[in-house]
C-alpha positions as CSV (number, residue, x, y, z in Angstrom):
1,M,15.0,7.8,6.7
2,R,14.1,9.5,10.0
3,F,10.8,11.2,10.5
4,Q,10.4,13.6,13.4
5,Y,7.1,14.8,14.8
6,R,6.1,17.3,17.4
7,Y,2.7,16.9,18.9
8,F,1.0,19.2,21.4
9,G,-0.7,16.7,23.7
10,H,-2.2,13.5,22.6
11,S,-5.2,12.6,20.5
12,G,-8.2,11.5,22.5
13,A,-12.0,11.5,22.9
14,Q,-14.4,12.9,25.4
15,H,-17.9,11.4,25.9
16,T,-21.0,12.7,27.5
17,A,-24.6,11.4,27.5
18,N,-25.4,13.5,24.4
19,S,-22.1,14.1,22.6
20,T,-18.7,12.7,21.5
21,A,-15.7,14.9,20.8
22,L,-12.8,13.3,18.8
23,Q,-9.6,15.4,18.9
24,F,-6.5,14.7,16.8
25,A,-3.2,16.2,17.7
26,P,-1.4,17.3,14.5
27,D,2.3,17.6,13.9
28,T,3.2,21.2,14.8
29,L,6.4,21.0,12.9
30,R,4.5,21.1,9.6
31,A,2.5,23.9,8.1
32,P,-0.7,24.5,10.2
33,V,-3.5,22.1,9.2
34,H,-6.7,22.0,11.2
35,F,-10.3,21.1,10.7
36,V,-13.2,21.4,13.2
37,A,-16.7,20.3,12.4
38,D,-19.6,18.1,13.5
39,I,-20.2,14.8,11.8
40,N,-23.7,14.2,10.4
41,R,-23.2,10.6,9.2
42,H,-22.1,8.9,12.3
43,L,-22.2,5.1,11.6
44,P,-20.7,5.2,8.1
45,F,-17.9,7.4,9.4
46,R,-17.3,5.0,12.4
47,E,-17.2,1.9,10.1
48,G,-14.8,3.7,7.7
49,M,-12.4,4.6,10.4
50,S,-12.6,1.1,11.9
51,A,-11.8,-0.4,8.5
52,L,-8.9,1.9,8.2
53,H,-7.7,0.6,11.6
54,D,-8.1,-3.0,10.3
55,V,-5.7,-2.1,7.4
56,V,-3.1,-0.6,9.8
57,V,-3.0,-3.7,12.1
58,G,-3.2,-6.1,9.2
59,D,-0.3,-8.6,9.0
60,L,-0.9,-11.8,7.1
61,R,2.8,-12.7,6.7
62,F,3.5,-16.3,7.4
63,K,4.3,-16.8,11.1
64,P,5.9,-20.2,11.8
65,R,4.6,-22.1,14.9
66,D,6.6,-21.3,18.0
67,K,8.4,-24.5,18.8
68,S,10.8,-23.0,21.4
69,A,9.0,-24.7,24.4
70,Y,9.1,-28.1,22.7
71,L,12.8,-27.7,21.6
72,E,13.6,-26.6,25.2
73,W,11.9,-29.8,26.6
74,L,13.6,-31.9,23.9
75,A,17.0,-30.5,24.8
76,G,16.3,-31.2,28.4
77,Q,15.3,-34.8,27.8
78,E,17.9,-35.6,25.2
79,N,20.6,-36.6,27.7
80,E,18.1,-38.7,29.7
81,L,16.8,-40.4,26.6
82,L,20.2,-41.1,25.3
83,A,21.3,-42.4,28.7
84,Q,18.3,-44.7,29.0
85,F,19.0,-46.1,25.5
86,M,22.6,-46.8,26.3
87,A,22.0,-48.1,29.8
88,R,23.2,-51.6,30.3
89,S,22.7,-52.1,34.1
90,D,20.9,-50.7,37.1
91,Q,24.2,-49.2,38.3
92,L,24.2,-46.7,35.4
93,K,20.6,-45.8,36.1
94,A,21.4,-45.3,39.7
95,Q,24.2,-42.9,38.8
96,M,22.0,-41.0,36.4
97,A,19.2,-40.3,38.9
98,P,21.0,-37.9,41.2
99,I,22.5,-36.0,38.2
100,S,19.1,-35.6,36.6
101,N,17.6,-34.4,39.9
102,E,20.4,-31.9,40.3
103,L,19.9,-30.7,36.7
104,A,16.2,-30.3,37.2
105,E,16.8,-28.2,40.3
106,L,19.2,-26.0,38.4
107,R,16.7,-25.4,35.7
108,K,14.0,-24.6,38.2
109,S,16.3,-22.1,39.8
110,K,17.1,-20.5,36.4
111,R,13.4,-20.1,35.7
112,A,12.8,-18.5,39.1
113,V,15.6,-16.0,38.5
114,L,14.5,-15.0,35.0
115,Q,10.7,-14.9,35.7
116,P,10.6,-11.3,37.0
117,F,12.5,-10.2,33.9
118,M,10.1,-12.1,31.5
119,N,7.0,-10.7,33.3
120,A,8.4,-7.2,33.2
121,Q,9.2,-7.5,29.5
122,Q,5.7,-8.7,28.7
123,R,4.1,-5.9,30.7
124,Y,6.3,-3.4,28.8
125,F,5.2,-4.7,25.4
126,D,1.5,-4.7,26.5
127,H,2.0,-1.1,27.7
128,I,3.5,0.3,24.5
129,Y,1.0,-1.6,22.4
130,K,-1.8,0.5,24.0
131,V,-0.3,3.9,24.7
132,N,2.7,4.2,22.3
133,R,1.6,3.1,18.9
134,E,4.7,4.5,17.2
135,A,6.7,1.6,18.8
136,W,4.6,-0.8,16.8
137,F,3.9,1.0,13.5
138,V,6.6,2.9,11.7
139,L,4.5,6.0,10.9
140,D,1.4,7.7,12.1
141,P,-1.6,8.0,9.7
142,V,-1.5,10.8,7.2
143,I,-4.5,13.2,7.1
144,T,-5.1,15.7,4.3
145,V,-7.6,18.5,4.4
146,H,-8.8,19.8,1.0
147,P,-11.5,22.3,0.0
148,D,-13.8,19.5,-1.0
149,R,-12.7,16.5,1.1
150,V,-10.8,15.2,4.2
151,F,-9.0,11.9,3.7
152,F,-6.9,9.6,5.8
153,E,-4.2,7.2,4.4
154,C,-2.3,4.3,6.0
155,F,-0.3,1.2,5.3
156,S,-0.6,-2.3,6.8
157,Q,2.1,-3.8,9.0
158,D,3.2,-6.2,6.2
159,E,3.1,-3.3,3.7
160,S,0.8,-5.3,1.3
161,S,-2.4,-3.3,1.9
162,Y,-3.1,0.4,1.4
163,G,-6.1,2.2,2.8
164,M,-7.6,5.6,2.0
165,F,-10.8,6.8,3.7
166,S,-12.1,9.9,2.0
167,C,-14.9,12.1,3.4
168,S,-16.8,14.8,1.5
169,H,-17.4,18.1,3.4
170,D,-21.1,17.3,3.0
171,I,-20.8,14.8,6.0
172,F,-19.8,17.7,8.2
173,D,-22.0,20.4,9.8
174,R,-20.9,23.7,11.4
175,V,-17.3,23.7,10.0
176,S,-15.9,26.4,12.2
177,D,-12.1,26.3,11.7
178,H,-10.0,24.8,8.9
179,A,-6.7,25.2,7.1
180,F,-5.9,23.1,4.1
181,G,-2.8,20.8,3.8
182,T,-1.4,17.5,4.9
183,T,-0.1,16.4,8.4
184,N,0.5,13.4,10.5
185,V,-1.6,12.9,13.7
186,D,-1.0,11.3,17.0
187,Y,-2.8,8.0,17.0
188,S,-3.1,5.2,19.6
189,E,-5.0,2.0,20.1
190,S,-7.1,3.7,22.8
191,L,-8.4,6.2,20.2
192,Y,-9.6,3.3,18.0
193,D,-11.6,2.0,21.0
194,E,-13.2,5.5,21.4
195,F,-14.3,5.4,17.7
196,Q,-16.4,2.3,18.6
197,K,-18.5,4.5,20.9
198,I,-19.8,6.7,18.2
199,R,-23.7,6.6,18.0
200,D,-26.3,8.1,15.8
201,Y,-28.2,9.7,18.7
202,K,-25.1,11.5,20.0
203,T,-23.5,14.6,18.5
204,T,-20.0,13.8,17.2
205,R,-17.4,16.5,16.7
206,L,-14.2,15.9,14.8
207,A,-11.3,18.3,15.6
208,I,-7.9,18.2,14.0
209,D,-6.8,20.5,16.9
210,P,-5.3,23.9,15.9
211,G,-4.3,24.6,19.5
212,G,-0.7,23.3,19.2
213,F,0.0,25.9,16.5
214,Q,-1.0,28.8,18.8
215,V,1.3,27.9,21.7
216,Q,4.1,30.4,22.0
217,S,6.5,28.6,24.2
218,D,8.4,25.6,22.8
219,N,9.3,24.4,26.3
220,D,5.7,23.6,27.1
221,P,5.7,20.2,28.8
222,A,2.6,19.2,26.7
223,F,4.8,18.9,23.7
224,H,6.3,15.4,22.9
225,E,8.6,14.8,19.9
226,P,8.8,11.2,18.7
227,K,11.6,10.4,16.3
228,I,10.9,7.4,14.0
229,D,13.4,5.6,11.7
230,V,11.3,4.8,8.7
231,P,12.6,2.1,6.3
232,D,12.7,3.1,2.6
233,S,10.2,0.4,1.9
234,W,7.4,2.4,3.7
235,V,8.1,5.5,1.6
236,R,8.4,3.6,-1.6
237,G,5.1,1.8,-0.8
238,F,3.2,5.1,-0.7
239,L,4.8,6.1,-4.0
240,Q,4.0,2.8,-5.7
241,V,0.3,2.9,-4.9
242,S,-0.5,6.0,-7.0
243,S,1.6,4.6,-9.8
244,A,-0.4,1.4,-9.9
245,M,-3.7,3.3,-9.8
246,L,-2.9,4.8,-13.2
247,L,-2.5,1.5,-15.0
248,P,-5.2,0.2,-17.2
249,A,-7.6,-2.1,-15.3
250,Q,-10.7,-4.1,-15.8
251,R,-13.6,-2.6,-13.8
252,L,-16.4,-4.4,-11.9
253,Q,-19.3,-3.1,-10.0
254,L,-20.1,-5.5,-7.1
255,H,-23.2,-5.4,-5.0
256,P,-22.5,-5.2,-1.3
257,M,-24.1,-8.6,-0.7
258,D,-21.6,-10.1,-3.2
259,V,-18.7,-8.8,-1.2
260,H,-20.5,-10.2,1.9
261,N,-20.7,-13.6,0.2
262,I,-17.0,-13.5,-0.6
263,C,-16.1,-12.8,3.0
264,L,-18.6,-15.5,4.1
265,V,-16.9,-18.2,2.0
266,L,-13.5,-17.2,3.3
267,R,-14.8,-17.3,6.9
268,R,-16.3,-20.7,6.5
269,R,-13.4,-22.4,4.8
270,K,-9.8,-22.9,5.5
271,E,-7.4,-23.7,2.6
272,R,-4.7,-26.3,3.3
273,V,-3.3,-26.6,-0.2
274,G,-2.8,-24.3,-3.2
275,P,-3.7,-22.5,-5.3
276,R,-5.3,-20.0,-2.9
277,S,-6.7,-17.6,-5.4
278,L,-9.9,-15.9,-6.5
279,R,-10.6,-16.4,-10.2
280,F,-12.8,-13.7,-11.7
281,I,-14.5,-15.2,-14.8
282,L,-15.9,-12.4,-17.0
283,R,-17.9,-13.2,-20.1
284,P,-19.7,-10.6,-22.2
285,G,-23.4,-10.4,-21.4
286,Q,-23.1,-12.7,-18.4
287,P,-22.9,-12.0,-14.7
288,V,-19.7,-11.9,-12.8
289,R,-18.5,-15.3,-11.6
290,I,-15.9,-15.8,-8.9
291,L,-14.2,-19.2,-8.5
292,F,-12.6,-20.0,-5.1
293,E,-9.5,-22.1,-5.5
294,P,-8.6,-24.8,-4.5
295,W,-12.1,-25.7,-3.4
296,G,-13.8,-25.2,-6.8
297,H,-16.6,-23.2,-5.1
298,E,-18.2,-20.8,-7.6
299,L,-20.0,-17.6,-6.6
300,V,-22.4,-16.1,-9.2
301,C,-23.0,-12.4,-8.8
302,P,-26.2,-11.6,-10.8
303,R,-26.5,-8.1,-9.3
304,S,-23.0,-7.1,-10.3
305,T,-21.8,-5.8,-13.7
306,H,-18.6,-5.6,-15.7
307,S,-17.4,-4.0,-18.8
308,A,-15.5,-6.9,-20.4
309,T,-15.9,-7.2,-24.2
310,S,-14.2,-10.5,-24.5
311,D,-13.7,-13.6,-22.4
312,I,-11.4,-12.7,-19.5
313,D,-10.1,-14.7,-16.5
314,I,-8.2,-12.8,-13.8
315,R,-6.7,-14.5,-10.7
316,V,-5.8,-12.6,-7.6
317,W,-4.1,-13.9,-4.4
318,G,-3.9,-12.8,-0.8
319,R,-7.7,-12.9,-0.7
320,R,-8.1,-13.0,3.1
321,R,-7.1,-9.3,3.1
322,L,-10.6,-8.6,1.7
323,L,-12.0,-9.3,5.2
324,Q,-10.9,-5.8,6.0
325,L,-13.9,-4.7,4.0
326,E,-16.4,-6.8,6.0
327,R,-17.4,-3.9,8.3
328,L,-18.3,-1.7,5.4
329,V,-20.8,-4.1,3.8
330,P,-23.9,-2.9,5.9
331,V,-23.2,0.8,5.1
332,A,-21.8,0.6,1.6
333,Q,-23.9,1.5,-1.5
334,G,-21.7,-0.5,-3.8
335,F,-18.1,-1.6,-4.5
336,T,-16.0,-0.8,-7.6
337,V,-13.2,-3.3,-8.2
338,H,-10.2,-2.4,-10.4
339,L,-8.3,-5.5,-11.5
340,L,-5.0,-4.8,-13.1
341,G,-4.5,-8.4,-14.2
342,T,-3.5,-11.9,-13.0
343,G,-0.9,-11.6,-10.2
344,M,-1.2,-7.8,-10.3
345,P,-2.6,-5.4,-7.7
346,S,-6.3,-4.8,-7.3
347,F,-8.2,-1.8,-5.9
348,W,-11.5,-2.1,-4.1
349,V,-13.5,1.1,-3.7
350,A,-16.4,1.1,-1.3
351,Q,-19.0,3.8,-1.9
352,L,-20.5,5.1,1.3
353,P,-22.9,8.0,1.7
354,D,-20.7,11.0,0.7
355,M,-17.6,8.9,1.5
356,E,-15.3,6.4,-0.2
357,F,-13.0,3.8,1.2
358,T,-10.2,2.6,-1.1
359,L,-8.4,-0.6,-0.3
360,G,-5.3,-1.3,-2.4
361,L,-4.0,-4.9,-2.4
362,S,-0.6,-5.9,-3.8
363,G,-0.5,-9.0,-6.1
364,W,-0.2,-11.3,-3.1
365,T,0.6,-10.8,0.6
366,A,4.3,-11.6,0.4
367,N,4.7,-9.4,-2.7
368,D,4.4,-6.1,-0.8
369,W,4.0,-2.7,-2.5
370,S,7.5,-1.4,-1.7
371,R,10.0,-4.1,-2.8
372,N,8.4,-6.2,-5.6
373,G,5.9,-4.0,-7.4
374,H,7.7,-1.4,-9.6
375,F,4.6,0.0,-11.2
376,E,6.0,3.5,-11.9
377,L,8.2,1.7,-14.5
378,L,5.1,1.0,-16.5
379,Q,4.1,4.7,-16.7
380,P,4.8,7.1,-19.6
381,R,8.6,7.8,-19.7
382,H,8.5,11.3,-21.2
383,T,11.2,13.9,-20.5
384,V,9.7,17.1,-19.0
385,D,11.7,20.3,-18.6
386,Q,11.7,21.9,-15.2
387,D,9.7,24.9,-16.3
388,S,6.8,22.7,-17.4
389,Q,7.0,20.7,-14.2
390,L,6.7,23.9,-12.1
391,R,3.8,25.1,-14.2
392,V,1.9,21.9,-13.7
393,F,2.5,21.8,-10.0
394,A,1.5,25.5,-9.6
395,A,-1.7,24.9,-11.5
396,L,-2.5,21.9,-9.3
397,G,-1.6,24.0,-6.2
398,E,-4.2,26.6,-7.1
399,R,-6.9,24.0,-7.4
400,W,-5.8,21.4,-4.9
401,R,-7.5,18.8,-7.1
402,A,-7.7,18.5,-10.9
403,T,-7.9,16.1,-13.8
404,T,-5.2,15.7,-16.4
405,A,-7.3,17.5,-19.0
406,E,-8.0,20.4,-16.7
407,L,-4.3,20.9,-15.9
408,A,-3.4,20.6,-19.6
409,A,-6.0,23.3,-20.5
410,A,-4.7,25.5,-17.7
411,T,-1.0,25.2,-18.6
412,G,-1.2,24.8,-22.4
413,L,0.8,21.6,-22.2
414,S,-0.1,18.3,-23.7
415,T,-1.8,15.6,-21.6
416,L,1.3,13.4,-22.1
417,T,3.5,16.1,-20.6
418,V,1.2,16.7,-17.7
419,D,0.9,13.0,-16.9
420,A,4.7,12.7,-17.0
421,A,5.2,15.7,-14.8
422,L,2.7,14.6,-12.2
423,G,4.2,11.1,-12.3
424,G,7.5,12.7,-11.2
425,Y,5.7,14.5,-8.3
426,V,4.1,11.3,-7.3
427,Q,7.5,9.7,-7.0
428,A,8.6,12.7,-4.9
429,G,5.7,12.2,-2.5
430,R,4.0,15.5,-3.3
431,V,1.0,14.4,-5.4
432,V,-1.4,11.5,-5.0
433,Y,-4.0,10.1,-7.4
434,D,-7.5,9.8,-6.1
435,L,-8.8,6.6,-7.8
436,A,-12.4,7.0,-6.6
437,H,-12.8,10.4,-8.3
438,G,-10.2,10.2,-11.1
439,V,-8.3,13.3,-10.1
440,W,-4.9,14.3,-9.0
441,R,-4.6,15.8,-5.5
442,L,-1.9,17.8,-3.7
443,R,-0.5,15.8,-0.8
444,E,2.9,16.4,0.8
445,L,3.9,13.1,2.3
446,S,6.6,14.5,4.4
447,R,7.5,17.8,6.0
448,E,10.9,18.0,4.3
449,P,11.6,16.9,0.7
450,L,12.2,13.3,0.3
451,P,15.9,12.3,-0.4
452,M,15.4,11.7,-4.1
453,D,19.1,11.0,-4.6
454,K,18.5,8.0,-2.3
455,L,15.3,7.1,-4.0
456,R,16.4,7.9,-7.5
457,Y,16.1,4.4,-8.7
458,A,13.0,2.7,-7.4
459,S,14.3,-0.7,-8.3
460,P,17.6,-2.5,-9.3
461,E,16.1,-3.0,-12.7
462,E,15.8,0.7,-13.4
463,E,19.4,1.4,-12.2
464,A,20.7,-1.5,-14.4
465,A,18.7,-0.1,-17.3
466,A,20.4,3.3,-17.0
467,E,23.8,1.6,-16.9
468,L,23.0,-0.3,-20.1
469,V,21.9,2.8,-21.9
470,Q,25.0,4.7,-20.7
471,A,27.2,1.8,-21.9
472,R,25.4,2.0,-25.3
473,R,24.7,-1.7,-25.3
474,I,21.2,-1.3,-26.8
475,A,21.2,-1.7,-30.5
476,N,18.9,-2.2,-33.5
477,V,16.2,-0.1,-31.8
478,K,13.1,0.0,-34.0
479,T,9.7,1.7,-33.5
480,L,6.5,0.5,-35.2
481,A,3.4,2.7,-35.0
482,R,0.2,0.8,-34.6
483,P,-3.3,1.8,-35.9
484,D,-4.6,2.1,-32.3
485,G,-2.1,4.9,-31.5
486,G,0.3,2.6,-29.6
487,L,3.9,1.7,-30.4
488,T,5.8,-1.5,-30.7
489,L,9.4,-1.2,-29.7
490,S,12.0,-3.9,-30.5
491,G,15.8,-4.1,-30.2
492,K,18.8,-6.1,-29.0
493,C,20.9,-5.8,-25.9
494,K,24.5,-6.5,-26.8
495,G,26.2,-8.7,-24.2
496,A,29.4,-7.7,-22.5
497,S,32.4,-9.9,-22.7
498,G,31.3,-13.5,-22.0
499,Q,27.6,-12.5,-21.8
500,R,24.8,-13.5,-24.2
501,E,22.7,-11.1,-26.2
502,Y,19.0,-10.6,-25.6
503,L,16.2,-9.8,-28.0
504,M,13.4,-7.8,-26.4
505,S,10.2,-6.0,-27.4
506,L,7.7,-3.7,-25.8
507,Q,4.1,-2.8,-26.5
508,L,3.1,0.7,-25.5
509,D,-0.6,1.8,-25.5
510,A,-1.8,5.2,-26.8
511,D,-1.0,6.8,-23.5
512,Q,2.6,5.5,-23.7
513,R,2.1,3.0,-20.9
514,V,3.6,-0.5,-21.0
515,A,0.9,-2.9,-22.1
516,S,3.0,-6.0,-22.6
517,G,6.5,-7.1,-23.4
518,D,8.8,-9.9,-24.1
519,C,12.5,-10.7,-23.4
520,Q,14.8,-13.7,-23.3
521,C,16.3,-13.0,-19.9
522,S,15.7,-15.0,-16.8
523,H,13.9,-12.2,-15.0
524,F,11.1,-12.1,-17.6
525,I,11.0,-15.9,-17.8
526,R,10.5,-16.2,-14.1
527,H,8.2,-13.3,-13.3
528,R,6.7,-12.1,-16.7
529,M,5.4,-8.6,-16.0
530,T,4.1,-9.2,-12.4
531,K,7.2,-7.4,-11.0
532,G,7.5,-4.8,-13.8
533,P,9.6,-4.8,-16.9
534,C,13.1,-6.2,-16.8
535,E,16.2,-4.1,-17.1
536,H,16.5,-4.9,-20.9
537,M,13.0,-3.7,-21.6
538,L,13.5,-0.5,-19.6
539,A,16.8,0.1,-21.4
540,L,15.0,-0.4,-24.8
541,R,12.4,2.2,-23.8
542,L,15.0,4.7,-22.7
543,S,16.9,4.2,-26.0
544,A,13.8,4.7,-28.1
545,N,11.7,7.8,-28.5
546,P,8.4,7.0,-26.6
547,A,6.8,10.2,-27.9
548,A,7.3,9.2,-31.6
549,T,4.2,9.7,-33.7
550,S,5.7,9.1,-37.1
551,T,3.3,7.5,-39.6
552,D,6.1,5.4,-41.0
553,Q,5.4,1.8,-40.6
554,E,8.8,1.1,-39.3
555,R,11.9,3.2,-38.6
556,T,15.0,3.1,-36.5
557,T,15.1,5.7,-33.7
558,A,18.0,7.8,-32.6
559,H,19.9,6.8,-29.5
560,I,19.0,8.8,-26.4
561,G,21.6,8.6,-23.7
């Protein structure tokens, strides 16, 4: 997918002895969005924006050691080593010497010829790294202005970390000009350097500049229009985050010093063998304990709390990404951690004065948000007619933010219908879930509607499940209502010619979300639920009626094609 922007000028900062002015250039191709105000909480704002930058530049993918120089030397010495090994007389050595000298001169000449090109290439990369951030990151940060908050969103380079920095309007004084909505802003490395100059004793003014929307001439030379080809993975990553936020999670309240101690252990030690995980040990009535593997180092957090009612152990990987929270420790009032389960994503919400920073981490660094975490497949799969969808979206548009209960009351629809409708808008990039406040927010990810025909199936498993249902290969579908309001689905996937049959089952909670499941296929045996349900489970869910509330202990559901 290609995203096109049109900025009037560049974002930048101006400093005087008593003031700092931060000016963002918004995308003028989108609906006008602007916000101008003074910041009254300077240091927490600076640290939050800096942590957001750390998420953007984060890339913990494995980078093999560069052995090109050694291989080049070895290739250059190979003939000589072989000749020396095979030499039988001084005559052969004498013949080899002038040839080696000649080869060395040729290689020296080659390096001299290519050196200007290599130097120019390095200078070019250094230049675009500083002044043209788009050449390094696929999309500029997304800024949304709402009646109650201004929030920034971004993704890491390896697409395994998501960051949202949300600021209440209470941290701003003298709000002089504003228009609500979502836009992209021109962002560069130099602007991050300017953020580091924010001080408490200097007046700091934040401006999402409305000037570009007031320029009448499209030929003004101040306009620049970058065009960026964005991979589908980036878009799917944004869509996956909100879906994962809605899943049931174990919540912890960590003291800032406990987060500091986690970072301290990671800074002091270097793992050389696996497993490289954090094991959260939760016992009712006992403090949170964190075990660092493989060292066996245990961190007890007596000032932190949890809500576990039974013995729970949860392991998370990719822990070095938590160092992105390090700058927030001195200004944070506390951290709320949402653990979805072993090998599943986790969300770390830092509470700052009238601000929140949400860091979303995929199950592990190599398991990025976009390709391996199909969390929307775990959400309620409830069919919603178009009229109901439009009513829900209109109600949210009037409020900009709302809970499911508020939207259900406003539209007269059930909460299940509202959640399913909003889930669809999340997958369309038009709505985002605010985990820190537990509300849905209007946020148009792109200027034009996303190509949903291209993004119709978020995973091969979902597409395969639709084909299984269409081919009517799901049989013996049964639904069992449980006392807790959930459902147990079971059935059989009939094999095609030469293929085996699979027995599968699904456990849905009272909100029709997938709690657990079981299947005999290789996908489930290898990954369990860490990469979402397999195609057979999804087909079972499509073939059953997820909204069934019959009090019968067991019944066979009608086939839904």
